[in-house]
Phi, psi and omega in degrees: 000313180297320179298320179295321179294316180295316179298315179299316180295320179296317179295318179297318179295315179299315179298321177297318177295320177299324181285316185276324182217073186297316182296312180297319180297315180290325177294316179294319178298316179296320178298314182294316182289327177293316178296319178298317178299318178294318179300312180294324175298321177294320180296314184288337177267007174055050176294142183297328175212158181291127179268095182292330179294319176298317178298320179294323177299311180295319178298317179298316179298316179298318183291316187271327188250292190291321179301303179296318180299315180296317179306308183286324180297312182295325175294315181295320182301320179293335177277319181293312180231091179301146181304337182269356181294154178299128180067024186304317184302312180289316180301315181296319179296317180296320177299314180297309187291329185255357175237299186293311183300311179298322180294311182296321178296314178302312180298318182294315180298316184286307186294318179298323176292320178296322179294339175279356178093010180282153180288163177302316182298315179296316180297318179298320178295317179298316179299314180300321182286327188256338193301307186298314179296319180293322179294318177299318178294321177301314180298322179293312186283313190273342184300310178294324179298312182289331175300313178295313185301307187278350181248341184233341181268132177302145186310317184294342181254000183297318178297317179298312179302311180297321179296321179295319176290325182297336176305315181286324177296317179294322175302316178297311182297317181294324177297315179295318181294320180291323176297319180293321178294317180295322180295323182280345180267000000 
């Protein structure tokens, strides 16, 4: 009973924030879920201690990049391909998969490496080496998720839905990045 009351209060508070400050709310949500994904990724890879700087990098990326980009993309998507348009479900999915997904993946690979202090040249090489494989995996994992998200989830909750799934995606990415780092050391 108490859990239901707390959950109800949390949902009401979140909805109020979405109404009064949608961009800030989505940026903060993205920051929190990105940091959580990195933290859980550290746990499953049995890191000797929690890397708070890594969590801060992911949180910063979520706050500055994915939160705002997702907010504006989902608003724009409804204008470009209205839900009532002929073939809207497929068209919306194709716009997402072939524009938004490649851009966000490119930004994440590059910016997260830059936040680690790597040079532009090093980051560009890493992106070149990892991008295609990561994009194919993104298309496999995220296509059904995004089909549901952009066609059945109300616009104001799409970022939240994607962020909740992104916790697991970030766990996967951090695990892959740590494996690559360990292999290179």
